[in-house]
Backbone as CSV, one residue per row, in Angstrom:
resi,resn,N_x,N_y,N_z,CA_x,CA_y,CA_z,C_x,C_y,C_z
1,MET,-15.831,-55.917,-92.013,-15.508,-54.785,-90.978,-14.842,-55.613,-90.257
2,ASP,-13.338,-54.862,-89.302,-12.772,-55.923,-89.086,-13.336,-55.353,-87.354
3,PHE,-12.862,-56.618,-86.049,-12.759,-56.707,-84.599,-12.986,-55.705,-84.125
4,MET,-12.106,-54.168,-84.327,-12.302,-53.343,-83.444,-13.911,-52.202,-83.303
5,GLN,-13.693,-52.767,-85.210,-15.271,-52.133,-85.298,-16.854,-52.818,-84.765
6,GLN,-16.741,-54.292,-84.805,-17.910,-54.830,-84.712,-17.725,-54.938,-83.018
7,ALA,-16.784,-54.933,-82.410,-16.599,-54.818,-80.891,-17.261,-53.172,-80.510
8,ARG,-16.603,-52.244,-81.323,-17.307,-50.984,-81.022,-18.795,-50.782,-81.357
9,HIS,-19.501,-51.266,-81.849,-20.978,-51.374,-82.474,-22.158,-51.926,-80.429
10,LEU,-20.925,-52.860,-80.016,-21.033,-53.454,-79.160,-21.048,-53.137,-77.864
11,VAL,-20.617,-51.371,-78.005,-20.685,-50.577,-76.436,-21.678,-50.607,-76.214
12,GLY,-22.241,-50.566,-74.790,-23.544,-50.167,-73.983,-24.887,-52.222,-74.054
13,HIS,-23.995,-52.725,-74.631,-24.505,-53.767,-75.036,-24.479,-55.331,-73.466
14,ASN,-24.908,-55.856,-73.191,-24.394,-57.224,-72.513,-23.662,-58.005,-73.626
15,ILE,-22.426,-58.426,-73.198,-21.581,-59.591,-74.318,-21.038,-60.397,-72.934
16,ARG,-20.480,-60.953,-73.253,-19.862,-62.273,-72.694,-18.180,-62.531,-73.936
17,VAL,-17.164,-62.432,-72.561,-15.965,-62.326,-73.583,-15.304,-63.468,-73.116
18,ILE,-15.029,-64.265,-74.209,-14.001,-65.768,-73.086,-12.408,-65.090,-74.066
19,THR,-11.532,-65.466,-73.045,-10.397,-64.934,-73.019,-9.019,-65.932,-72.893
20,VAL,-7.926,-66.221,-72.789,-7.323,-67.489,-72.288,-7.278,-67.607,-70.787
21,HIS,-7.659,-66.850,-69.846,-7.751,-66.932,-68.508,-9.287,-67.923,-67.827
22,GLY,-10.040,-66.927,-68.961,-11.568,-67.320,-68.300,-12.883,-66.255,-69.241
23,THR,-14.208,-66.695,-68.494,-14.667,-66.344,-68.970,-16.006,-64.611,-68.128
24,PHE,-16.073,-63.849,-68.846,-16.483,-63.270,-68.594,-17.776,-61.912,-69.150
25,THR,-18.522,-62.698,-68.235,-19.759,-61.734,-68.433,-20.675,-60.419,-68.060
26,GLY,-21.536,-59.547,-68.992,-21.118,-57.977,-68.206,-21.438,-57.335,-69.959
27,THR,-21.757,-56.160,-69.088,-21.776,-54.964,-70.134,-20.675,-53.952,-70.338
28,LEU,-20.359,-54.642,-71.699,-19.119,-53.732,-72.583,-19.252,-51.640,-71.964
29,LEU,-17.973,-51.436,-71.968,-18.370,-49.720,-71.997,-17.195,-49.128,-72.052
30,SER,-16.606,-49.807,-72.889,-16.074,-49.700,-74.458,-14.209,-49.662,-74.433
31,VAL,-14.048,-49.466,-76.268,-12.913,-50.333,-76.874,-11.770,-49.143,-77.194
32,GLY,-10.399,-49.915,-76.276,-9.920,-48.563,-77.313,-9.024,-49.413,-78.142
33,SER,-7.444,-48.838,-78.199,-6.505,-49.730,-79.939,-6.485,-50.776,-79.263
34,ASP,-6.616,-51.336,-77.739,-5.549,-52.215,-78.164,-6.237,-53.080,-76.467
35,PHE,-7.938,-53.079,-76.257,-8.307,-53.618,-75.145,-9.356,-53.594,-75.127
36,LEU,-10.063,-53.537,-74.262,-12.319,-53.092,-73.864,-12.194,-53.161,-72.379
37,ILE,-12.683,-52.414,-72.604,-13.338,-52.128,-70.709,-15.071,-52.791,-70.811
38,MET,-15.301,-53.858,-69.693,-16.568,-53.992,-69.338,-16.359,-54.084,-68.032
39,ARG,-18.031,-53.747,-67.382,-18.229,-53.566,-66.367,-19.114,-55.853,-65.926
40,VAL,-18.623,-55.916,-65.171,-19.177,-57.221,-64.832,-19.451,-57.367,-63.167
41,ARG,-19.736,-58.170,-62.569,-20.247,-58.684,-61.118,-18.593,-59.781,-60.548
42,ILE,-18.415,-59.477,-59.433,-17.508,-60.631,-59.327,-17.638,-60.212,-58.289
43,ALA,-17.292,-61.546,-56.939,-17.833,-61.439,-56.004,-18.967,-60.871,-55.238
44,GLY,-20.311,-60.777,-56.537,-21.403,-59.619,-55.821,-20.966,-58.475,-55.745
45,ARG,-20.216,-57.628,-56.984,-19.619,-56.613,-56.455,-19.475,-56.122,-58.267
46,LEU,-20.554,-55.144,-58.472,-19.807,-54.316,-59.957,-17.881,-53.773,-60.244
47,ARG,-17.407,-54.204,-60.878,-16.156,-54.205,-61.057,-15.875,-53.752,-62.728
48,ARG,-14.871,-52.960,-62.890,-14.598,-52.858,-64.036,-13.466,-53.446,-64.451
49,ILE,-13.132,-54.221,-65.817,-12.016,-54.719,-65.586,-11.497,-54.298,-67.558
50,LEU,-10.613,-54.649,-67.395,-9.285,-54.180,-69.192,-8.966,-55.733,-69.401
51,ILE,-9.500,-55.890,-70.909,-8.667,-57.692,-71.166,-8.197,-56.542,-72.572
52,ARG,-7.202,-57.583,-72.534,-5.786,-56.846,-73.398,-6.868,-57.434,-74.728
53,LEU,-6.506,-57.153,-75.451,-7.219,-57.127,-77.532,-6.443,-58.501,-77.906
54,ALA,-5.405,-58.797,-77.020,-4.240,-60.326,-77.174,-4.883,-61.404,-77.139
55,LEU,-5.730,-61.286,-75.774,-6.030,-62.073,-74.997,-7.793,-62.519,-74.745
56,ILE,-7.752,-62.082,-75.893,-9.235,-62.851,-76.072,-9.418,-63.288,-77.197
57,ILE,-10.294,-64.987,-77.091,-11.135,-65.676,-78.015,-11.475,-65.915,-78.999
58,ALA,-13.079,-64.843,-77.719,-14.745,-64.781,-78.858,-15.283,-63.412,-77.745
59,LEU,-15.764,-63.399,-78.807,-16.485,-61.759,-78.049,-18.342,-62.010,-78.195
60,PHE,-19.051,-62.141,-77.684,-20.055,-62.391,-78.434,-21.484,-61.307,-77.506
61,ARG,-22.668,-60.588,-78.903,-23.615,-59.905,-77.276,-24.368,-61.260,-77.272
62,LEU,-25.040,-61.055,-76.187,-26.175,-61.867,-75.918,-27.339,-61.028,-75.132
63,LEU,-28.099,-61.632,-75.842,-29.911,-60.542,-76.130,-30.848,-61.881,-74.919
64,GLY,-31.150,-60.510,-73.769,-32.731,-61.742,-72.885,-31.159,-60.954,-71.440
65,PRO,-31.650,-61.301,-70.148,-31.004,-61.367,-68.989,-29.799,-62.226,-68.748
66,ILE,-29.347,-61.681,-68.194,-27.787,-62.178,-68.099,-27.431,-62.846,-66.771
67,SER,-26.387,-62.478,-66.744,-26.148,-63.004,-65.112,-24.495,-62.620,-65.359
68,ALA,-24.249,-61.838,-64.903,-23.114,-61.125,-64.986,-21.819,-61.299,-64.220
69,GLY,-20.458,-61.503,-64.660,-19.697,-62.361,-63.702,-18.520,-62.915,-64.164
70,TYR,-17.866,-64.151,-63.345,-16.439,-64.351,-64.473,-16.922,-65.973,-63.659
71,GLU,-15.377,-66.295,-64.775,-16.024,-68.333,-64.764,-14.554,-67.975,-64.893
72,ARG,-13.656,-68.390,-64.336,-12.182,-69.641,-64.770,-11.690,-70.259,-66.381
73,SER,-11.534,-69.939,-67.087,-11.037,-71.516,-67.489,-10.358,-71.887,-67.297
74,HIS,-11.292,-73.125,-67.192,-10.977,-75.388,-67.053,-8.641,-75.045,-67.192
75,THR,-8.385,-74.715,-68.374,-6.917,-75.029,-68.362,-6.009,-73.490,-68.131
76,SER,-6.233,-72.549,-67.630,-5.683,-71.305,-66.912,-5.310,-72.121,-65.431
77,SER,-4.206,-71.740,-65.318,-3.472,-72.164,-63.652,-4.610,-71.584,-62.918
78,ALA,-4.107,-72.241,-61.302,-4.788,-72.437,-60.174,-4.649,-70.772,-59.982
79,ASP,-3.769,-70.333,-59.899,-3.773,-68.878,-59.185,-4.447,-67.637,-59.319
80,ASP,-4.835,-67.397,-58.110,-5.669,-66.289,-58.271,-5.286,-65.029,-58.093
81,ASP,-3.964,-64.912,-58.848,-3.696,-63.549,-59.580,-3.995,-62.882,-60.810
82,VAL,-3.942,-64.419,-61.935,-4.838,-64.049,-63.153,-6.435,-63.199,-62.097
83,LEU,-7.402,-63.149,-61.911,-8.501,-62.186,-62.128,-7.567,-60.924,-61.499
84,GLU,-6.445,-60.737,-60.684,-6.009,-58.975,-60.640,-5.537,-58.758,-61.736
85,GLN,-5.659,-59.150,-62.622,-4.786,-58.950,-63.668,-5.355,-58.381,-64.737
86,TYR,-6.869,-57.925,-64.658,-7.794,-57.481,-65.244,-8.530,-56.245,-64.226
87,LEU,-8.322,-56.702,-63.296,-9.579,-55.527,-62.404,-8.681,-54.211,-62.713
88,MET,-9.766,-52.890,-62.591,-9.073,-51.512,-62.202,-10.065,-51.479,-61.632
89,ASP,-11.311,-50.998,-60.817,-11.698,-50.323,-59.537,-13.155,-51.091,-59.656
90,GLU,-13.632,-50.583,-58.419,-15.038,-50.787,-57.691,-15.548,-49.885,-58.716
91,ASP,-16.935,-50.061,-58.837,-18.246,-49.522,-59.580,-19.397,-49.349,-58.447
92,ASP,-19.469,-50.000,-57.377,-20.407,-50.062,-56.734,-20.164,-48.702,-55.772
């Protein structure tokens, strides 16, 4: 089973995605041909984000309660614009 098939099996589940820019924790909403869409809590607001598969380092299914959100990578630049490239819209 390839990465795309495995990711599609996780739709609707709580996951953690580690990218080159940071770590996102939330619910996987859908998987496209070269991206996935998640719902995460950022600054207290539920947001939908789009993550290109090329930026993903690892993807994990989480069991039990989670604290959804975003954590900046220690190796990424200090620019706040990095997070903006992932945001789609607000869910609240």
